[in-house]
C-alpha positions in Angstrom: 133.1 -156.9 115.9 132.6 -158.7 112.6 131.0 -156.6 109.9 128.3 -158.1 107.6 129.8 -159.0 104.2 129.2 -156.7 101.2 126.0 -157.8 99.5 124.4 -157.0 96.2 121.3 -154.8 96.8 119.8 -153.7 93.5 120.6 -153.6 89.7 118.9 -151.1 87.4 119.5 -149.8 83.9 118.5 -146.5 82.2 119.5 -144.1 79.5 120.7 -140.8 81.0 119.0 -137.7 79.7 120.7 -136.5 76.5 122.5 -139.8 75.9 121.7 -142.9 73.7 123.7 -145.6 75.4 122.6 -147.2 78.7 124.1 -146.9 82.2 123.8 -149.8 84.6 123.6 -148.9 88.3 124.6 -151.5 90.8 123.9 -150.8 94.5 125.5 -152.7 97.4 124.6 -153.1 101.1 127.0 -153.3 104.1 129.7 -151.2 102.5 132.2 -149.8 105.1 133.0 -146.2 104.1 132.9 -146.2 100.3 133.8 -148.3 97.3 137.4 -147.8 96.1 139.9 -149.4 93.7 143.6 -149.4 93.1 143.8 -147.9 89.7 140.9 -148.1 87.2 138.0 -150.1 88.7 137.6 -153.5 86.9 135.6 -156.7 87.0 132.1 -156.1 85.6 130.8 -157.6 82.3 127.5 -158.2 80.5 126.2 -161.1 78.4 123.8 -160.4 75.6 122.0 -163.7 74.7 124.8 -166.3 74.4 127.4 -163.7 73.6 129.7 -162.7 76.5 131.6 -159.5 76.2 132.9 -156.9 78.6 130.4 -154.4 77.2 131.4 -151.8 79.8 133.7 -148.9 78.8 133.6 -146.8 82.0 133.2 -147.9 85.6 132.5 -145.2 88.2 132.3 -145.6 92.0 130.1 -143.4 94.1 129.7 -144.3 97.8 128.1 -147.8 97.8 127.1 -147.6 94.2 128.8 -148.6 90.9 127.8 -146.9 87.6 128.6 -148.8 84.5 128.6 -147.0 81.2 127.9 -149.5 78.4 128.1 -149.9 74.7 124.5 -151.1 74.7 121.2 -149.4 73.9 118.0 -150.2 75.9 117.1 -152.6 73.1 120.0 -154.8 74.0 118.9 -155.3 77.5 115.8 -157.3 76.8 117.9 -160.5 77.4 121.1 -159.5 79.2 122.9 -160.7 82.3 125.4 -158.9 84.5 128.5 -160.4 86.1 131.2 -159.4 88.4 134.2 -161.6 88.2 133.2 -163.8 85.2 135.4 -166.5 84.0 138.3 -168.5 85.3 140.8 -165.7 85.6 138.9 -162.4 86.2 140.6 -159.1 87.0 138.6 -157.6 89.9 139.9 -154.8 92.1 136.9 -153.0 93.7 136.7 -153.0 97.6 135.3 -150.9 100.4 137.3 -148.6 102.7 138.0 -151.6 105.0 139.7 -153.4 102.1 136.9 -156.0 101.7 136.3 -157.0 98.0 133.0 -157.0 96.2 131.4 -160.5 96.0 131.7 -162.3 92.7 128.3 -162.8 91.2 126.3 -163.6 88.1 124.4 -164.1 86.1 122.0 -161.4 87.3 119.2 -160.6 84.8 119.3 -156.9 84.1 115.7 -156.6 82.8 112.6 -158.6 83.0 111.2 -160.7 80.2 109.1 -158.6 77.8 106.7 -159.3 74.9 108.1 -156.8 72.5 107.7 -156.9 68.7 110.7 -156.7 66.5 111.2 -153.4 64.6 109.3 -153.3 61.3 111.2 -154.3 58.2 109.2 -151.8 56.1 106.8 -148.9 56.6 104.9 -146.6 54.3 106.0 -143.0 53.9 104.3 -140.0 52.4 105.7 -137.5 50.0 107.4 -134.5 51.6 104.7 -132.0 52.7 105.0 -128.3 53.5 106.2 -127.7 57.1 103.7 -127.2 59.9 106.0 -126.0 62.7 105.2 -127.7 66.0 102.3 -129.6 64.3 99.6 -128.0 66.5 97.2 -127.7 63.5 98.1 -131.0 61.8 95.2 -133.4 61.6 95.1 -137.1 60.6 94.2 -137.0 56.8 90.8 -138.4 56.1 92.2 -140.1 53.0 95.7 -141.5 53.5 95.9 -142.3 49.8 96.2 -138.6 49.1 99.6 -138.7 50.8 101.0 -140.8 48.0 102.3 -143.4 50.4 105.2 -145.6 49.2 106.8 -148.5 50.9 110.2 -148.0 52.4 112.4 -150.9 53.5 114.3 -150.2 56.7 118.1 -150.7 56.5 118.3 -150.7 60.3 115.9 -150.4 63.3 115.8 -146.6 62.6 113.4 -145.1 60.1 115.7 -142.6 58.5 114.1 -139.5 56.7 117.2 -137.3 57.0 118.1 -137.7 53.3 114.8 -136.1 52.3 114.7 -133.6 55.2 118.2 -132.3 54.7 117.7 -131.6 51.0 114.9 -129.1 51.7 115.7 -125.5 52.5 112.4 -125.0 54.4 110.6 -126.9 57.2 108.8 -130.0 56.1 106.4 -132.7 57.3 106.1 -136.4 56.6 103.6 -139.1 57.5 104.7 -142.6 58.3 102.2 -145.5 58.3 102.5 -149.0 59.8 99.9 -151.7 60.0 99.8 -154.5 62.5 97.5 -157.5 63.4 96.5 -158.9 66.7 95.4 -162.5 67.1 93.3 -161.6 70.2 92.4 -158.5 72.2 95.4 -157.2 74.1 96.8 -154.2 75.9 99.8 -152.7 74.0 102.3 -149.9 74.2 103.8 -148.0 71.3 107.5 -147.8 72.0 109.2 -145.1 70.0 111.8 -142.4 69.8 111.8 -139.3 67.6 113.8 -136.1 67.1 111.3 -133.7 65.8 107.7 -132.5 66.6 105.5 -135.5 66.4 101.9 -136.8 66.5 100.9 -140.5 66.8 97.5 -141.9 65.9 96.3 -145.5 66.2 93.1 -146.4 64.4 92.3 -142.7 64.0 92.7 -141.8 67.7 95.4 -139.3 68.7 97.6 -141.0 71.4 100.5 -138.6 71.6 101.4 -135.1 70.6 104.9 -133.7 71.5 105.6 -130.3 69.9 109.1 -130.3 71.5 110.6 -133.5 70.0 114.3 -132.9 69.4 117.6 -134.7 68.8 118.6 -137.4 69.5 116.0 -140.0 68.8 116.4 -142.8 71.4 114.9 -146.3 70.9 112.0 -147.1 73.3 112.3 -143.7 74.9 108.6 -143.0 74.9 105.8 -145.5 75.7 102.1 -144.9 75.0 99.6 -147.5 76.1 96.4 -148.4 74.3 93.9 -151.3 73.8 93.7 -153.2 70.6 91.1 -155.7 69.5 91.5 -158.8 67.4 92.3 -157.9 63.8 94.3 -155.4 61.8 95.1 -151.9 63.1 96.7 -148.8 61.6 99.4 -146.6 63.2 100.2 -143.2 61.7 103.0 -140.8 62.7 103.3 -137.2 61.6 106.9 -136.0 62.0 108.1 -132.5 61.5 111.6 -131.9 60.1 112.4 -129.4 62.8 113.9 -127.2 60.2 116.0 -130.1 58.8 117.4 -131.0 62.2 115.2 -134.1 62.5 116.4 -137.5 61.2 113.5 -139.9 61.9 111.9 -142.4 64.3 112.3 -145.7 66.1 109.0 -147.6 66.4 107.9 -151.0 67.7 105.1 -152.3 69.9 105.1 -154.2 73.2 102.3 -156.3 74.7 101.8 -155.2 78.3 99.6 -156.2 81.2 101.3 -159.7 81.4 103.6 -160.4 84.3 107.2 -161.8 83.8 106.1 -164.9 85.7 103.2 -165.5 83.3 105.6 -165.0 80.3 108.2 -167.4 81.7 105.6 -170.0 82.5 103.9 -170.1 79.1 105.2 -167.5 76.6 103.2 -169.1 73.7 100.0 -168.2 75.6 100.6 -164.5 75.0 101.1 -163.8 71.3 102.4 -160.4 70.2 101.1 -158.4 67.3 102.6 -158.9 63.8 103.5 -156.3 61.3 101.4 -156.6 58.1 101.4 -154.9 54.7 
């Protein structure tokens, strides 16, 4: 009796708990027994934009599933494709227990199109303030000017406060302020990662309080949705130094409530917010 050929079932990507790099999970149907390989399993690669690189440093086989440990963060997967057997002379050696090889495939989009803002190039940061532990008693200051805010240019996507935190012998607190403008009313999500106790306000409203924030800070690890009207808005983050163990935050904003099909059909119809000031 002929067996149905091995077929690709599902592709997903996530950051395992406690890690910063992404794992791609590839599931297959019609596998006889389990997936196996002669030697180290090979054949998978990813393409980021127009750049094609192997990108996979560890391939693990488990039943009818392949787990691919990558060099990529979740940020990289906004526009990434997966391949098995890419190119004119690929090295592929994964098969099932009946000796039937995996099918060559690709490109397979790993994630759906998203309307995510870039990371800010600059934010405002307060002077170092006395520590407040888990931030339970910390309120949004009525007068932000009293925080002596100064602009800080970001050298990377990460807003790094470790140089200041690490110099202090006691627990400390810092406020980070960013302003963004919306061309029309829209539903948004604040995407951020942090490694210390944190509070997040938008336009004076507390949207998130996590007293247990700890290392490591992972980009886009937390998403908090909110509505924003047309005009300029203010986002404020209070970050505790966690007794000098905290480093900082990742922060950007995504427009949500728009389907991938709508984005693909007319992306210019759905503007994203812009960082201002």
